[in-house]
VEXROFI-258194 format. One line per 2 residues: number of its first residue (from 0); their letters; for each residue x, y, z of C-alpha. Coordinates in Angstrom, 3 decimals. Each point is the difference from the previous one (the first is absolute). Example, Ala and Ser with C-alpha at 12.3 -4.5 7.8 and 13.67 -1.06 7.14 Angstrom:
BEGIN
0) as) 12.300/-4.500/7.800; 1.370/3.440/-0.660
% end
This chain:
BEGIN
0) mg) -60.975/26.883/80.675; 1.722/0.351/3.309
2) dk) 3.459/-0.688/-1.456; -0.270/-3.611/1.033
4) ak) 2.368/-2.292/-1.885; -1.590/-2.768/-2.022
6) eh) 1.414/-3.109/-1.505; -0.427/-0.440/-3.729
8) pg) -3.306/-1.894/-0.396; 1.235/-1.866/-3.085
10) aa) -2.614/-2.097/-1.773; -2.520/1.112/2.574
12) gr) -0.335/3.092/-2.171; -2.450/-1.754/-2.289
14) at) -3.432/1.643/0.269; -3.019/-2.303/0.004
16) aa) -3.680/0.580/0.588; -0.618/2.019/3.150
18) dh) -2.230/-1.466/2.711; -1.012/3.240/1.731
20) pa) -0.007/3.675/-0.986; 2.244/0.810/2.956
22) sv) 2.805/-1.954/-1.684; -0.135/2.087/-3.209
24) rn) 1.667/3.293/-0.903; -0.711/1.716/-3.307
26) vv) 2.531/2.686/-0.884; 0.373/2.011/-3.205
28) lv) 3.281/1.489/-1.184; -0.298/3.555/-1.361
30) gp) 2.674/2.076/-1.683; 1.204/1.450/-3.279
32) sg) 1.608/-2.045/-2.723; 3.651/-0.643/0.828
34) sg) -0.446/0.303/3.752; 0.757/-3.691/0.494
36) kt) -3.417/-1.503/0.819; 0.427/-3.180/-2.026
38) tl) 3.551/-0.540/1.266; -1.308/0.444/3.545
40) ve) -2.709/-2.622/-0.582; 2.665/-2.446/-1.169
42) al) 2.132/0.759/3.050; -2.937/-0.564/2.356
44) al) -0.833/-3.294/-1.735; 3.621/-1.110/0.372
46) ta) 0.146/0.929/3.678; -3.339/-1.707/0.690
48) ga) 1.332/-3.169/-1.603; -2.479/-0.074/-2.873
50) vn) 2.868/-0.155/-2.509; 3.663/-0.832/0.360
52) ra) 2.988/2.027/-1.156; -0.215/-1.539/-3.497
54) gr) -3.555/1.209/-0.354; -1.437/-3.494/0.404
56) ve) -3.209/-0.680/1.894; 1.162/-1.680/3.215
58) dg) -2.602/-2.734/0.094; -0.202/-0.808/-3.691
60) gt) 3.382/0.307/-1.619; -1.498/1.741/-3.023
62) vs) 1.752/3.110/-1.212; -1.905/3.094/1.010
64) dy) -0.413/2.680/-2.593; 1.170/2.849/2.203
66) dd) 3.123/0.301/-2.101; -1.921/-0.304/-3.254
68) me) 0.269/3.332/-1.796; -3.276/-0.379/-1.897
70) hr) -1.909/-0.676/3.215; 1.711/2.916/1.742
72) qq) -1.239/2.277/-2.781; -3.493/-1.447/0.318
74) rs) -0.042/0.593/3.747; 1.163/3.588/-0.507
76) vq) -3.356/0.891/-1.573; -2.441/-2.097/1.989
78) ls) -0.906/-1.023/3.521; 1.682/-3.177/1.210
80) lv) -0.440/-2.078/3.152; 2.768/-1.801/1.892
82) pv) -1.177/-1.886/3.125; 2.647/-0.952/2.574
84) aw) -0.084/-1.275/3.578; 1.768/1.529/2.977
86) dg) -0.276/-0.919/3.652; -3.211/-1.972/-0.644
88) ik) -1.617/2.883/-1.897; -0.952/-0.067/-3.678
90) vn) 1.133/3.239/-1.622; -1.575/0.886/-3.337
92) il) 2.388/2.473/-1.644; -1.620/2.003/-2.796
94) dt) 2.528/1.593/-2.337; -1.458/2.907/-1.988
96) pg) 1.308/1.740/-3.135; 1.849/3.251/0.497
98) ya) -1.011/1.554/-3.301; -2.778/2.591/0.228
100) df) -1.743/-1.606/-2.990; -0.787/-3.081/2.093
102) vg) -1.634/1.718/2.952; -2.967/-2.349/-0.458
104) el) 2.201/-2.918/1.081; 1.161/2.096/2.962
106) ra) -3.590/0.747/1.056; -0.819/-3.710/-0.236
108) gl) 2.963/-0.755/2.270; -1.176/2.583/2.524
110) ra) -3.465/-1.569/-0.034; 1.357/-3.488/0.647
112) ad) 2.455/1.026/2.724; -0.408/1.012/3.632
114) aa) 3.256/1.976/0.252; 2.547/1.615/-2.299
116) lf) 3.786/0.088/-0.223; 1.180/3.143/-1.777
118) vv) 3.304/-0.692/-1.732; 2.244/3.037/-0.603
120) sa) 3.491/0.122/-1.420; 2.687/1.543/2.192
122) sd) 1.521/1.585/-3.094; -3.147/1.208/-1.803
124) gv) -2.384/1.332/2.640; -3.798/0.096/0.041
126) dg) -1.927/0.815/-3.165; -3.359/1.757/-0.270
128) st) -1.927/-3.143/-0.933; 1.189/-1.782/3.140
130) rm) -1.110/2.972/2.120; -3.465/-0.168/-1.553
132) vw) -0.319/-3.729/0.747; 1.080/0.672/3.596
134) ee) -2.842/2.503/0.299; -2.453/-2.540/-1.439
136) ca) 1.067/-2.509/2.647; -0.266/2.660/2.697
138) av) -3.553/0.806/-1.103; -1.100/-3.580/0.717
140) gm) 2.226/-0.482/3.052; 2.182/-2.722/-1.509
142) pr) 3.068/-0.823/2.145; 3.274/0.853/-1.728
144) ai) 3.731/-0.400/0.408; 2.925/1.259/-2.060
146) vv) 2.875/-2.061/-1.381; 3.150/1.765/-1.193
148) th) 1.863/-1.899/-2.737; 3.104/0.500/-2.143
150) le) 2.182/0.607/3.025; 2.955/-1.207/-2.063
152) aa) -0.176/3.034/-2.312; 2.900/2.422/0.316
154) ra) -2.232/2.965/0.814; -2.379/-1.951/2.276
156) df) -0.697/1.688/3.318; -2.374/-1.852/2.325
158) ee) -0.192/2.773/2.571; -0.816/2.643/-2.606
160) mt) -2.603/-2.239/-1.649; -1.593/-0.615/3.397
162) ri) -0.245/3.763/0.491; -1.571/0.427/-3.452
164) ca) -2.545/-2.735/0.758; -0.902/1.627/3.302
166) vt) -0.618/3.342/-1.716; -1.789/-1.520/-3.004
168) fg) -2.131/-2.612/1.718; -0.215/1.307/3.546
170) gd) -1.887/3.187/-0.829; -0.838/1.742/3.255
172) dp) 1.572/-2.810/2.026; 3.482/-0.850/-1.341
174) da) 0.781/-1.844/3.238; -2.435/-2.707/-1.114
176) vl) 2.496/-0.943/-2.759; 3.172/-1.258/1.676
178) pl) 2.600/-2.738/-0.590; 0.015/-3.152/2.094
180) yl) 3.573/-0.808/-1.046; 3.065/1.906/-1.118
182) pl) 2.409/-1.316/-2.623; 3.211/-1.621/1.185
184) hg) 2.875/0.948/-2.290; 3.017/-2.168/-0.755
186) pk) 3.565/1.124/-0.708; 0.392/2.738/-2.597
188) ap) 0.941/-1.017/-3.505; 2.852/1.732/-1.884
190) dg) -2.527/2.384/-1.539; -1.057/1.119/3.467
192) ha) -3.393/-1.765/-0.087; -0.847/-2.046/3.104
194) pv) -2.408/-2.812/-0.935; -2.977/-0.834/2.191
196) tg) 0.642/-3.418/1.541; -2.670/-0.175/2.677
198) li) -2.516/1.798/2.189; -0.066/1.485/3.471
200) gl) -3.217/-0.653/1.935; -1.016/3.222/1.724
202) ls) -2.316/-1.602/2.560; 2.069/-3.064/0.845
204) qk) 3.356/1.772/-0.496; 1.361/-3.059/-1.768
206) lf) 1.992/-0.402/-3.194; -1.189/-2.239/-2.841
208) dy) 2.870/-0.761/-2.330; -0.814/-1.378/-3.489
210) st) 3.545/0.166/-1.400; 0.474/-3.794/0.180
212) ge) -3.246/-0.770/-1.845; -1.691/-0.975/3.264
214) rv) -1.619/2.295/2.540; 2.320/0.111/3.022
216) es) -1.060/1.779/3.180; 2.506/1.665/2.304
218) ep) 0.298/2.690/2.645; 1.158/3.480/-1.025
220) ge) 3.281/1.389/1.236; 0.093/2.758/2.574
222) dq) 1.074/2.459/-2.679; -3.109/-0.787/-2.101
224) lp) -2.665/0.612/2.636; 0.270/3.812/0.025
226) li) -0.441/-0.001/-3.796; -3.477/-1.519/0.235
228) ee) -1.193/1.708/3.179; -1.620/3.001/-1.680
230) ar) -1.811/-2.111/-2.602; -1.079/-2.487/2.676
232) nr) -1.411/2.660/2.294; -1.928/1.578/-2.865
234) li) -1.424/-3.406/-0.990; -1.098/-0.720/3.582
236) eg) -1.701/3.394/0.233; -1.722/-0.586/-3.341
238) ii) -1.312/-3.398/1.158; -1.188/1.368/3.329
240) ae) -1.741/2.907/-1.731; -2.132/-2.504/-1.933
242) se) -0.548/-2.351/2.937; -3.521/-0.804/1.106
244) de) 1.306/0.074/3.595; -0.425/3.668/0.931
246) tl) 2.145/-0.422/3.125; 3.055/-1.141/-1.930
248) md) 1.125/3.483/-1.047; -0.271/1.351/3.541
250) ry) 2.009/-2.941/1.313; 2.644/0.499/-2.680
252) lg) 0.276/3.751/0.611; 0.200/-0.735/3.709
254) ge) 3.213/-1.901/-0.593; -1.371/-3.553/0.080
256) ki) 1.806/-2.437/-2.298; -2.633/-1.605/-2.210
258) dv) 0.418/-3.734/-0.518; 1.019/-0.929/-3.582
260) kt) -2.726/-2.637/-0.155; -2.627/2.651/0.790
262) li) 1.425/2.277/-2.685; -0.086/-2.792/-2.584
264) ed) -3.600/-0.879/0.833; -1.047/3.657/-0.281
266) le) 1.935/0.333/-3.248; -1.739/-3.023/-1.506
268) ra) -3.436/1.320/0.983; 0.770/3.476/-1.401
270) va) 1.201/-1.474/-3.306; -3.039/-2.274/-0.278
272) rg) -2.468/2.852/0.391; 1.865/2.282/-2.423
274) af) 1.246/2.528/2.565; 3.758/-0.645/-0.234
276) fp) 2.031/-0.650/-3.146; 3.368/-1.654/0.590
278) vl) 2.900/0.392/-2.408; 2.169/-3.037/-0.725
280) aa) 2.865/-0.777/-2.350; 0.418/-2.992/-2.306
282) ap) 2.416/-1.311/-2.589; 0.144/-3.228/-2.051
284) aa) 2.169/-2.859/1.163; 3.586/-0.053/-1.204
286) eg) 1.311/-2.838/-2.133; -0.149/-3.219/2.009
288) ar) -1.954/1.572/2.868; -3.306/-1.348/1.247
290) qg) -1.403/3.195/1.471; -0.254/3.496/-1.393
292) lg) 0.772/2.909/2.277; -3.065/1.093/1.944
294) tv) -2.272/-2.728/-1.348; -0.344/-1.730/3.365
296) el) -0.967/3.305/1.588; -2.526/0.654/-2.751
298) le) -1.625/-3.404/0.394; -0.209/0.550/3.755
300) lv) -1.683/3.359/-0.588; -2.528/-1.517/-2.397
302) tr) -0.888/-2.971/2.207; -0.005/1.804/3.358
304) gf) -0.823/3.615/-0.805; -2.352/-0.107/-2.976
306) pt) -3.683/-0.757/0.622; -1.740/-3.270/-0.667
308) pl) -3.009/-0.149/-2.347; -2.153/-0.120/3.130
310) er) 0.934/3.625/0.691; -1.133/1.305/-3.393
312) dt) -3.502/1.204/-0.765; -1.521/-2.057/-2.782
314) pl) -1.396/2.079/-2.892; -3.792/0.323/-0.054
316) vt) -2.016/-2.338/-2.209; -3.289/0.475/-1.825
318) tr) -2.710/-2.651/-0.283; -2.085/-0.663/-3.082
320) gg) -2.777/2.000/1.605; 2.268/3.045/0.262
322) er) 0.556/-0.267/3.754; 3.462/1.029/1.192
324) ra) 1.398/-2.406/2.538; 3.049/-0.008/2.276
326) lg) 1.622/-3.419/0.271; 1.640/0.597/3.357
328) pc) 3.403/-1.423/0.995; 1.908/-2.326/-2.298
330) dp) -1.659/-3.387/0.625; 0.938/-3.278/-1.750
332) dg) -3.433/-1.363/0.954; -1.918/3.021/-1.285
334) pl) -1.727/0.455/-3.367; 2.365/-0.339/-2.931
336) va) 1.163/3.340/-1.395; 3.173/0.184/-2.053
338) ev) 1.305/2.419/-2.589; 2.034/-0.457/-3.162
340) vk) 2.937/2.399/0.346; 1.804/-1.111/-3.144
342) ts) -0.798/-2.046/-3.108; 2.590/-1.584/-2.262
344) sd) 0.201/-2.665/-2.677; 2.196/-3.058/0.186
346) py) 0.735/-1.865/-3.252; -0.570/-3.351/1.708
348) vg) -2.579/0.710/2.713; -2.018/2.748/-1.712
350) rv) -1.382/2.908/1.992; 1.442/0.281/3.519
352) sl) -1.552/2.310/2.600; 1.892/1.313/3.017
354) vr) -2.614/0.183/2.740; -0.091/1.588/3.445
356) vf) -2.519/-1.706/2.275; -1.627/2.479/2.396
358) sg) -2.565/-2.327/1.589; -0.675/-3.735/0.037
360) tl) 2.210/-2.713/-1.477; 0.585/-0.689/-3.689
362) rp) 0.468/-3.627/-1.040; 0.744/-1.725/-3.292
364) de) -2.879/-1.474/-2.029; -2.717/2.028/1.733
366) tv) -2.395/2.139/-2.014; 0.106/3.739/0.656
368) hv) -1.845/3.024/-1.340; 2.187/2.321/-2.052
370) cg) -1.272/3.554/-0.264; 1.480/3.181/-1.389
372) hg) -1.030/3.656/-0.289; -3.340/-0.281/1.764
374) ls) -2.828/-2.354/0.942; -2.430/1.806/-2.290
376) dd) -0.548/0.362/-3.717; 2.280/2.987/-0.528
378) gq) 3.755/-0.418/-0.091; 2.691/2.612/-0.137
380) eg) 0.601/1.565/-3.382; 2.362/-2.176/-1.992
382) rp) -0.160/-2.758/2.631; -3.408/-1.660/-0.216
384) lh) -1.610/-1.848/2.838; 0.747/-3.684/0.140
386) ea) -1.113/-2.687/2.424; 0.499/-3.734/-0.105
388) de) 0.253/-3.040/2.211; 3.373/-1.636/-0.519
390) rv) 1.827/-2.952/1.417; 3.244/0.817/1.773
392) ga) 3.017/-1.734/-1.476; 3.206/-0.891/1.800
394) ls) 1.271/2.348/2.727; 3.690/0.743/0.156
396) ap) 2.586/2.298/1.541; 2.255/1.526/-2.675
398) fg) 3.732/0.331/0.200; 1.416/1.304/-3.246
400) kq) -1.154/-2.512/-2.588; -0.495/-2.639/2.682
402) qr) -3.520/-0.832/1.216; -0.337/-1.766/3.348
404) al) -3.345/-1.709/0.468; -2.196/1.154/2.893
406) th) -2.844/-1.919/1.613; -1.883/3.168/0.936
408) ci) 0.321/3.750/0.441; -1.411/1.554/3.149
410) ag) -1.160/3.540/0.670; 2.995/2.321/0.067
412) dl) 2.132/-2.076/-2.356; 0.764/0.185/-3.721
414) ac) 0.072/-2.729/-2.607; 0.006/-0.546/-3.733
416) va) -3.179/-1.530/-1.428; 0.041/-1.823/-3.323
418) kl) -2.674/-0.130/-2.684; -2.351/2.774/1.099
420) sr) -0.670/0.756/-3.651; -2.493/2.814/0.655
422) ae) 1.836/1.756/2.835; 1.604/3.391/-0.614
424) tg) 2.222/2.152/2.178; -2.150/1.646/2.659
426) dt) -2.736/-2.661/-0.039; -1.522/-1.413/3.178
428) ls) -0.219/-3.723/0.766; -2.767/-0.982/2.404
430) ak) -2.276/-2.902/0.845; -2.324/-0.848/-2.904
432) dd) -3.058/0.076/2.277; 0.957/3.371/1.546
434) pl) 1.528/2.220/-2.731; 1.875/3.007/1.335
436) lm) 1.969/2.804/-1.610; 2.923/1.743/1.672
438) ep) 0.437/3.722/-0.412; 2.662/0.387/-2.696
440) wq) 3.298/1.702/0.643; 0.724/3.259/-1.749
442) mp) 1.780/-0.294/-3.323; 1.483/2.834/-2.056
444) dp) -1.700/0.897/-3.264; 1.984/-0.974/-3.100
446) ll) 0.482/3.253/-1.892; 2.490/-0.837/-2.755
448) pl) -1.745/-1.193/-3.195; 1.609/-2.707/-2.139
450) ai) -1.767/-0.463/-3.343; 0.725/-3.396/-1.540
452) ra) -1.031/-2.164/-2.926; 0.670/-3.610/-0.879
454) hs) 3.158/-0.524/-2.020; -1.559/-2.656/-2.208
456) ka) -3.246/-1.872/-0.583; 1.203/-2.818/2.259
458) de) 0.683/2.514/2.789; -3.404/1.604/-0.520
460) dk) -1.715/-3.293/0.819; 1.865/-0.242/3.341
462) ls) 0.073/3.688/0.959; -3.351/0.203/1.766
464) qg) 0.657/-2.991/2.253; 3.545/1.144/0.771
466) ls) -1.140/3.491/0.964; -2.815/-1.282/2.203
468) rl) 2.431/-2.227/1.906; 2.466/2.838/0.331
470) va) -2.602/2.324/1.525; -1.253/-2.777/2.294
472) ed) 3.501/-0.378/1.433; 0.664/3.711/0.426
474) pt) -2.811/2.284/1.240; 2.164/3.058/-0.683
476) mr) -0.446/-0.616/-3.721; -3.198/1.010/-1.766
478) le) -1.115/-1.167/-3.417; -1.954/2.351/-2.248
480) qn) -1.608/-0.686/-3.362; -0.423/3.567/-1.247
482) qd) -3.142/0.175/-2.113; 0.952/3.366/-1.518
484) th) 3.586/-0.667/-1.056; -0.449/-3.801/-0.338
486) qv) 3.222/-0.477/1.937; 0.809/-2.626/2.605
488) vl) 1.525/1.946/2.897; 1.762/-1.522/2.988
490) wc) 0.232/2.582/2.780; 3.144/-0.423/2.129
492) lg) 1.753/1.770/2.870; 3.191/0.852/-1.863
494) ea) 2.436/-1.000/-2.716; 1.523/-2.900/1.942
496) ha) -3.498/-1.285/0.770; -0.859/0.177/-3.718
498) dv) 3.229/-1.786/-0.983; -0.735/-2.838/2.418
500) al) -3.546/-0.310/-1.372; 1.286/-0.333/-3.558
502) er) 2.612/-2.534/1.052; -2.575/-2.100/1.873
504) lr) -2.283/0.026/-3.026; 2.865/-1.244/-2.137
506) sr) 1.678/-2.533/2.274; -2.902/-1.251/2.115
508) yg) -2.913/0.102/-2.419; 1.774/-0.156/-3.361
510) vq) -1.474/3.266/-1.305; 2.127/2.429/-1.994
512) vd) -1.397/3.541/-0.179; 1.017/3.287/-1.574
514) vv) -0.167/3.249/1.946; -1.735/2.802/-1.928
516) ph) -0.502/3.699/0.845; -2.841/0.498/2.429
518) qv) -2.902/2.020/-1.362; -2.395/2.104/2.037
520) sl) -3.717/0.135/-0.794; -0.424/3.149/-2.094
522) re) -3.322/1.525/-1.028; -1.258/2.442/-2.655
524) tf) -2.530/2.811/0.102; -1.240/2.852/-2.186
526) ag) 1.529/3.422/0.569; -3.098/1.787/-1.319
528) ks) -3.333/-0.445/-1.771; -0.131/-1.891/-3.287
530) ag) -2.603/-1.549/-2.279; 0.022/-3.160/-2.068
532) rg) -2.180/-1.795/-2.516; -0.019/-3.747/-0.292
534) rh) -1.284/-1.398/-3.295; -0.158/-3.759/-0.470
536) vk) -1.779/-0.831/-3.268; 0.695/-3.235/-1.875
538) qs) -1.946/-2.062/-2.544; 1.171/-3.461/-0.980
540) gg) -3.026/-2.050/-1.012; -2.878/-0.783/2.321
542) hg) -0.269/2.186/3.072; 2.513/2.858/0.025
544) qy) 1.364/2.089/2.880; -1.224/3.515/0.548
546) ai) 0.650/2.295/2.961; 0.861/3.672/0.293
548) ce) 0.460/1.932/3.223; 1.279/3.413/0.961
550) ie) 1.569/0.649/3.389; 1.588/2.779/2.007
552) ve) 2.828/-0.656/2.456; 1.062/2.302/2.835
554) pl) 2.445/-0.464/2.880; -1.145/-0.577/3.588
556) pg) 1.767/0.421/3.352; 2.428/-2.715/1.070
558) gs) -1.617/-3.142/1.333; -3.219/0.420/-2.006
560) gi) 0.549/-2.985/-2.281; -2.093/-0.242/-3.185
562) ef) -3.388/1.699/0.004; -2.436/-0.688/-2.870
564) vd) -2.918/2.368/-0.673; -2.868/-0.521/-2.453
566) kv) -1.317/3.195/-1.637; -1.495/-1.515/-3.129
568) vg) -3.338/1.503/-0.999; -2.597/-1.127/-2.488
570) ga) 1.074/-3.616/0.034; 2.950/0.585/-2.340
572) vp) 1.671/-2.897/1.795; -2.569/-2.624/1.045
574) rq) -0.180/-0.490/3.762; 1.110/-3.614/-0.192
576) fi) 3.319/1.025/-1.631; 1.011/2.771/2.420
578) ps) 1.486/-2.544/2.454; 1.885/-1.435/-2.990
580) ve) 1.601/3.370/-0.712; 0.985/0.284/3.664
582) kg) 1.450/-3.494/-0.039; 2.088/0.817/-3.070
584) vr) 1.225/3.255/1.539; 1.023/-1.677/3.259
586) aq) 1.732/-2.844/-1.841; 2.030/2.469/-2.040
588) aa) 0.771/2.054/3.117; 1.408/-3.114/1.674
590) kg) 2.322/-0.513/-2.998; 1.067/3.649/-0.102
592) va) -0.240/2.628/-2.732; 3.610/1.230/-0.401
594) ag) 2.793/-2.056/1.558; -1.968/-3.112/0.894
596) hp) -0.665/0.894/3.643; -3.530/-0.044/1.499
598) li) -1.989/3.215/-0.397; -1.429/1.466/3.216
600) dv) -1.686/3.106/1.410; -2.118/1.037/-3.010
602) rv) -3.685/0.534/-0.693; -1.209/-1.437/-3.305
604) tl) -3.292/1.446/-1.212; -1.958/-1.694/-2.767
606) ld) -1.614/2.829/-2.029; -1.331/-1.479/-3.214
608) gk) 0.176/-2.898/-2.407; -1.720/-2.037/-2.671
610) ah) -1.315/-3.527/-0.213; -1.366/-2.379/-2.647
612) sv) -3.131/-2.021/0.568; 1.664/-3.207/-1.239
614) ds) 3.793/0.372/0.080; 0.465/1.666/3.404
616) sd) 1.072/-2.295/2.839; 1.595/-0.045/3.429
618) aa) 3.419/-0.867/-1.470; -0.234/2.778/-2.600
620) fq) -0.706/2.692/2.598; 2.777/-1.307/2.266
622) ta) 2.415/0.423/-2.880; -1.384/3.464/-0.815
624) ga) 0.409/1.118/3.625; 3.634/-1.108/0.007
626) la) 0.663/1.747/-3.314; -1.591/3.222/1.262
628) lr) 2.235/0.031/3.096; 3.113/-0.584/-2.112
630) ea) -0.951/2.846/-2.357; -0.578/2.341/2.926
632) aa) 3.433/-0.893/1.367; 1.638/0.632/-3.376
634) da) -1.148/3.619/0.092; 0.817/0.614/3.671
636) ki) 3.030/0.382/2.222; 0.427/-3.110/2.130
638) hl) 1.706/0.183/3.366; 2.054/-2.973/1.223
640) le) -0.780/-0.625/3.680; 2.461/-1.600/2.396
642) pv) -0.750/-1.573/3.399; 1.050/2.010/3.024
644) ae) 0.780/-1.709/3.294; -0.308/1.246/3.546
646) vs) 3.380/-0.720/1.561; 0.780/0.022/3.736
648) vl) 3.680/-0.253/0.931; 1.048/-0.672/3.608
650) vg) 3.594/1.152/0.239; 2.541/1.070/2.573
652) de) 0.134/3.731/0.614; 3.517/0.220/-1.453
654) yv) -1.245/-1.211/-3.381; -3.161/2.128/-0.323
656) gp) 1.651/2.605/-2.214; 1.487/-2.458/-2.515
658) vm) -3.273/-1.972/-0.136; -2.106/3.083/-0.693
660) sd) 2.466/1.190/-2.640; -0.065/-3.419/-1.645
662) ls) -3.804/-0.084/-0.062; -0.097/3.437/-1.609
664) gr) 2.442/-1.223/-2.626; -2.485/-2.746/-0.854
666) rg) -2.663/2.604/-0.855; -1.475/-0.556/3.442
668) rv) -1.972/2.484/2.090; 0.897/-0.079/3.672
670) lg) -3.231/0.397/1.952; 1.475/0.327/3.449
672) te) 2.061/-1.540/2.792; -0.729/-1.047/3.557
674) qt) 2.151/-1.136/2.895; -0.678/-3.585/1.110
676) gg) 2.414/-0.191/2.921; 3.175/-1.997/0.366
678) gr) 1.898/2.377/-2.273; -2.165/-0.786/-3.036
680) tl) -2.135/2.071/-2.325; -2.874/-1.022/-2.242
682) vr) 0.191/1.672/-3.414; -3.196/-0.031/-2.070
684) ae) 0.047/0.663/-3.725; -1.751/-0.684/-3.288
686) vp) 2.273/-1.438/-2.669; -0.689/-1.323/-3.529
688) ei) 0.255/-3.782/0.106; 2.214/-0.061/-3.065
690) ei) 2.638/1.800/2.089; 0.052/-2.396/2.967
692) gr) 0.442/-3.379/-1.665; 3.415/-0.426/1.672
694) ya) -0.694/2.149/3.041; 0.312/-2.994/2.346
696) vd) 3.639/-0.378/-1.086; 0.825/3.707/-0.224
698) lr) -1.493/0.869/3.404; 1.981/-2.761/1.674
700) sl) 3.201/1.421/-1.460; -0.973/3.570/0.876
702) sh) -0.786/-0.792/3.649; 2.566/-2.767/0.570
704) gt) -2.784/-2.511/0.442; -1.816/1.833/2.793
706) ar) -3.033/1.432/-1.851; -3.297/-1.701/-0.803
708) fr) -2.741/1.116/-2.340; -3.540/-0.820/-1.000
710) rs) -1.807/0.814/-3.203; -3.623/-0.030/-1.088
712) ya) -1.778/1.042/-3.174; -1.401/3.524/0.134
714) rh) -1.248/0.867/-3.494; 0.955/0.470/-3.635
716) ep) 1.018/3.447/-1.180; 1.382/1.467/-3.264
718) mp) 3.586/-0.856/-0.777; 2.274/2.912/-0.976
720) aq) 0.371/0.273/-3.773; 3.755/-0.549/0.006
722) va) -0.318/-3.113/2.160; -2.788/-1.356/-2.198
724) er) 2.101/0.590/-3.114; 2.984/-1.751/1.561
726) lr) -2.201/-2.953/0.934; -1.397/-0.224/-3.553
728) qq) 3.548/0.052/-1.381; 1.083/-2.779/2.343
730) tq) -3.017/-2.075/-1.053; 0.829/0.473/-3.675
732) da) 3.662/-0.911/0.548; -1.025/-3.156/1.819
% end
């Protein structure tokens, strides 16, 4: 990181199993779609010598799939791992999707990494989603650096983008976000644009020219030194301000010239503890070149400035007895604790789990305990508890579609594990004689419903298994079998997330489904008192059927359910048949009395009836009770009830007005707002669920991807007559 020139490591860039946590760096790339993350990963792999210019793996001669369009599309929506080696250090590069719909993959990457590279485009700026991820990293103290890409764009301005990053990410301390290098521009083209051909090291005051395809170091001319003096002085002051040596600032202000080596060491320590956030520039290698601009500097930053796994606090674990335990520093000889950060299916290998080992050493063919969602009998809703002892299959380090066999995976490292058939994303792997569960990382709630049904009978037979595998791979999806609407609902994070789910069902699991309109769980209730008489009298040889009952129905307050009252006098209905009447009433209420939706919030009073000494029976009085309820409904006004959700929207202050107006337009009632700090406001409202089916998509558009919301069921309440009529018309047309 100290601007030291390096020779191209060539085939030494192949990453193998690490022997000590100190020789591992785990870094996640964060940025919006189109910022150049995947291109940057390819450039780093090329510079590290993991692939050659033709995209071939250096040590194998097999074509890598980095130029394969289908695989590029696949990597754009899921977490991918590319391990490379640089200067004796294994660097696990985690490339995350830039689409907001795949934030679950991003969170998994943050969990598996020890530092983050934020990739921003010099021509596009910083979006709201990237700012929110920066704040998440700040909350946990994760070290970060910024990489500016797309320097070749006509309107690219590195200096202006650096200023924007300092304002956006620096907060109260913009001097903690400063460039380590300035771009070196070549001769101007006829259109007036001067391409970036190299970098100027601010600390070393050296030039690094990439114009020939190789990194060439040289001394700057006398006319260039004044151009970098201001930026260099500001960088030195920023480093000294974050130095752990409290005397350094006094010495600097006193006129002492601080040694460059001291500055570099302080810089590396400040970056590692998340106190200083350097800005660098990068660009892919030109045709025929072996190194992309800025890639050597980036690899030096990662290996020398980013922390080792030894410097990261391991998440707490819970024992089977419920005891919370701290594992201590990353220790290859400690108890085995690893976590599945991603699950995928390979057509030849089967299920493949990407695992981060936090403690101990994972080896092939050993038996481990796989546990998810708790070490007790209650699992999370929609994701039931599962535990099993499983044998670890082959360990490998992925590189595109290549899999390089590993002999082991130590604490701090990542590896792919084959054939863990019961493991799901987020599960913990531990020793079978000492089961442990890691505290899960926070995942967003899927709030966009996708109602589906099998396209054919053949698809119906495979649908259940395909959906279960899909949910096991992606914890941001939730599967619901709605007992009221009888729909299969796959809850997703957005439209792109839903499209990928459908495509995976089709291509990976051979299941074709049709998307149908999502239905909410409606209810019915009586608007006023009504009476009904149920008469079930039949004679058909032998014992007949005889039961008559008279009931009164009246509405109750919301949330009361069905209340049954017996007011029969004189034994008109024998005692043994009164429960039968109640059973018939409740069965009919469950089926509905008007539009086929369950009846709730009524009191049914049994007033009178008749029985026969021979022909009356339990079944006859059940039927009579149901008939009486239907007759009462026929003479009464029935209200259609719709579910109402409590909605909490966390949104930037500049979007509060549009959000509140939008909620009101959805028949919502805004309950209030409160400031949460950081320029955000929490808006609380109650909104009919039928109006927020696509709210996850609409809110993202309304707030430019910066707002988040939660929803929870509040109650059912009467639906306006015009809305109910429109719903009935839509049902008839369907």
